[in-house]
DODOTI-269833 format. One record per residue (C-alpha): residue number from 1; x, y, z. Coordinates in pm, whole numbers, plus 50000, padded with zeros to 5 digits. Example, Ala and Ser with C-alpha at 12.3 -4.5 7.8 and 13.67 -1.06 7.14 Angstrom:
<nodes>
+-----+-------+-------+-------+
: seq :     x :     y :     z :
+-----+-------+-------+-------+
:   1 : 51230 : 49550 : 50780 :
:   2 : 51367 : 49894 : 50714 :
+-----+-------+-------+-------+
</nodes>
This chain:
<nodes>
+-----+-------+-------+-------+
: seq :     x :     y :     z :
+-----+-------+-------+-------+
:   1 : 76268 : 89161 : 64660 :
:   2 : 76241 : 88790 : 64691 :
:   3 : 76420 : 88589 : 64960 :
:   4 : 76649 : 88418 : 64707 :
:   5 : 76763 : 88755 : 64567 :
:   6 : 76831 : 88893 : 64914 :
:   7 : 77020 : 88574 : 65005 :
:   8 : 77236 : 88614 : 64696 :
:   9 : 77324 : 88974 : 64793 :
:  10 : 77413 : 88866 : 65152 :
:  11 : 77613 : 88567 : 65039 :
:  12 : 77815 : 88736 : 64774 :
:  13 : 77868 : 89078 : 64933 :
:  14 : 77873 : 89007 : 65309 :
:  15 : 77978 : 88644 : 65352 :
:  16 : 78208 : 88595 : 65052 :
:  17 : 78032 : 88270 : 64981 :
:  18 : 77850 : 88080 : 64714 :
:  19 : 77472 : 88084 : 64710 :
:  20 : 77228 : 87804 : 64632 :
:  21 : 77478 : 87522 : 64673 :
:  22 : 77361 : 87164 : 64649 :
:  23 : 77473 : 86911 : 64907 :
:  24 : 77397 : 86544 : 64840 :
:  25 : 77349 : 86274 : 65097 :
:  26 : 77266 : 85902 : 65095 :
:  27 : 76979 : 85731 : 65267 :
:  28 : 76975 : 85359 : 65194 :
:  29 : 77021 : 85321 : 64819 :
:  30 : 76881 : 85664 : 64742 :
:  31 : 77066 : 85989 : 64683 :
:  32 : 76898 : 86304 : 64811 :
:  33 : 77006 : 86663 : 64820 :
:  34 : 76952 : 86984 : 65010 :
:  35 : 77013 : 87332 : 64880 :
:  36 : 77228 : 87552 : 65112 :
:  37 : 77142 : 87919 : 65091 :
:  38 : 77505 : 88024 : 65139 :
:  39 : 77823 : 87822 : 65172 :
:  40 : 78160 : 87970 : 65270 :
:  41 : 78490 : 87805 : 65342 :
:  42 : 78387 : 87765 : 65705 :
:  43 : 78007 : 87795 : 65734 :
:  44 : 77671 : 87690 : 65589 :
:  45 : 77435 : 87978 : 65629 :
:  46 : 77059 : 87947 : 65624 :
:  47 : 76885 : 88278 : 65536 :
:  48 : 76523 : 88356 : 65578 :
:  49 : 76277 : 88642 : 65573 :
:  50 : 76108 : 88731 : 65898 :
:  51 : 75804 : 88515 : 65823 :
:  52 : 75661 : 88180 : 65937 :
:  53 : 75851 : 88001 : 65662 :
:  54 : 76182 : 88066 : 65848 :
:  55 : 76081 : 87862 : 66153 :
:  56 : 76280 : 87565 : 66026 :
:  57 : 76600 : 87770 : 65960 :
:  58 : 76792 : 87623 : 66256 :
:  59 : 76701 : 87267 : 66151 :
:  60 : 76821 : 87335 : 65795 :
:  61 : 77149 : 87497 : 65911 :
:  62 : 77224 : 87211 : 66152 :
:  63 : 77147 : 86942 : 65896 :
:  64 : 77359 : 87111 : 65628 :
:  65 : 77638 : 87142 : 65881 :
:  66 : 77618 : 86773 : 65964 :
:  67 : 77650 : 86684 : 65596 :
:  68 : 77935 : 86923 : 65515 :
:  69 : 78141 : 86940 : 65833 :
:  70 : 78105 : 87318 : 65829 :
:  71 : 77973 : 87540 : 66104 :
:  72 : 77598 : 87628 : 66099 :
:  73 : 77470 : 87987 : 66098 :
:  74 : 77121 : 88145 : 66065 :
:  75 : 77067 : 88494 : 65923 :
:  76 : 76722 : 88651 : 65947 :
:  77 : 76639 : 88917 : 65691 :
:  78 : 76430 : 89176 : 65871 :
:  79 : 76165 : 89347 : 65656 :
:  80 : 75978 : 89558 : 65912 :
:  81 : 76228 : 89680 : 66170 :
:  82 : 76092 : 89480 : 66463 :
:  83 : 76128 : 89135 : 66605 :
:  84 : 75803 : 88941 : 66563 :
:  85 : 75698 : 88603 : 66708 :
:  86 : 75863 : 88403 : 66427 :
:  87 : 76199 : 88582 : 66465 :
:  88 : 76178 : 88540 : 66841 :
:  89 : 76128 : 88164 : 66800 :
:  90 : 76420 : 88124 : 66557 :
:  91 : 76648 : 88335 : 66774 :
:  92 : 76555 : 88144 : 67084 :
:  93 : 76605 : 87799 : 66928 :
:  94 : 76929 : 87905 : 66765 :
:  95 : 77063 : 88019 : 67101 :
:  96 : 76951 : 87696 : 67268 :
:  97 : 77116 : 87488 : 66993 :
:  98 : 77439 : 87698 : 66995 :
:  99 : 77386 : 87819 : 66635 :
: 100 : 77506 : 88172 : 66561 :
: 101 : 77213 : 88396 : 66475 :
: 102 : 77226 : 88732 : 66298 :
: 103 : 76970 : 88981 : 66176 :
: 104 : 77025 : 89206 : 65874 :
: 105 : 76788 : 89469 : 65745 :
: 106 : 76640 : 89408 : 65399 :
: 107 : 76693 : 89770 : 65299 :
: 108 : 77063 : 89752 : 65402 :
: 109 : 77113 : 89462 : 65164 :
: 110 : 76944 : 89645 : 64877 :
: 111 : 77140 : 89966 : 64939 :
: 112 : 77464 : 89773 : 64965 :
: 113 : 77399 : 89611 : 64626 :
: 114 : 77297 : 89945 : 64472 :
: 115 : 77613 : 90120 : 64585 :
: 116 : 77866 : 89844 : 64517 :
: 117 : 77990 : 90022 : 64205 :
: 118 : 78091 : 90326 : 64412 :
: 119 : 78280 : 90120 : 64664 :
: 120 : 78474 : 89946 : 64391 :
: 121 : 78536 : 90254 : 64175 :
: 122 : 78902 : 90368 : 64189 :
: 123 : 78958 : 90679 : 64397 :
: 124 : 79139 : 90978 : 64247 :
: 125 : 79514 : 90924 : 64286 :
: 126 : 79476 : 90545 : 64299 :
: 127 : 79685 : 90338 : 64062 :
: 128 : 79520 : 90323 : 63720 :
: 129 : 79294 : 90622 : 63775 :
+-----+-------+-------+-------+
</nodes>
């Protein structure tokens, strides 16, 4: 699965947030925007796969937090069951900056999405069953 699909699963099913939210900001006379991976009522969450491309996750979370007034958070999506050099860097910088850091297994996200129907299906004896 692609990072954006996994981020959508995490955001909607684990964080109760909205994914791919645009946040605008002004620099001089120009309007710019950033895209926040997941935005909840209290947090902006930057999600990334355990690859080199996630090195800037803490920067993105902190900048989004500065523009929204929400708390920053970084979630690493683990694809191989081990912490590599990139994950170690992100975890270390997040701790140094005081940004909450979490790791979630890619397969857990996929299984959670695949079994959502069963968790939401009425149990025998429940009202309306």
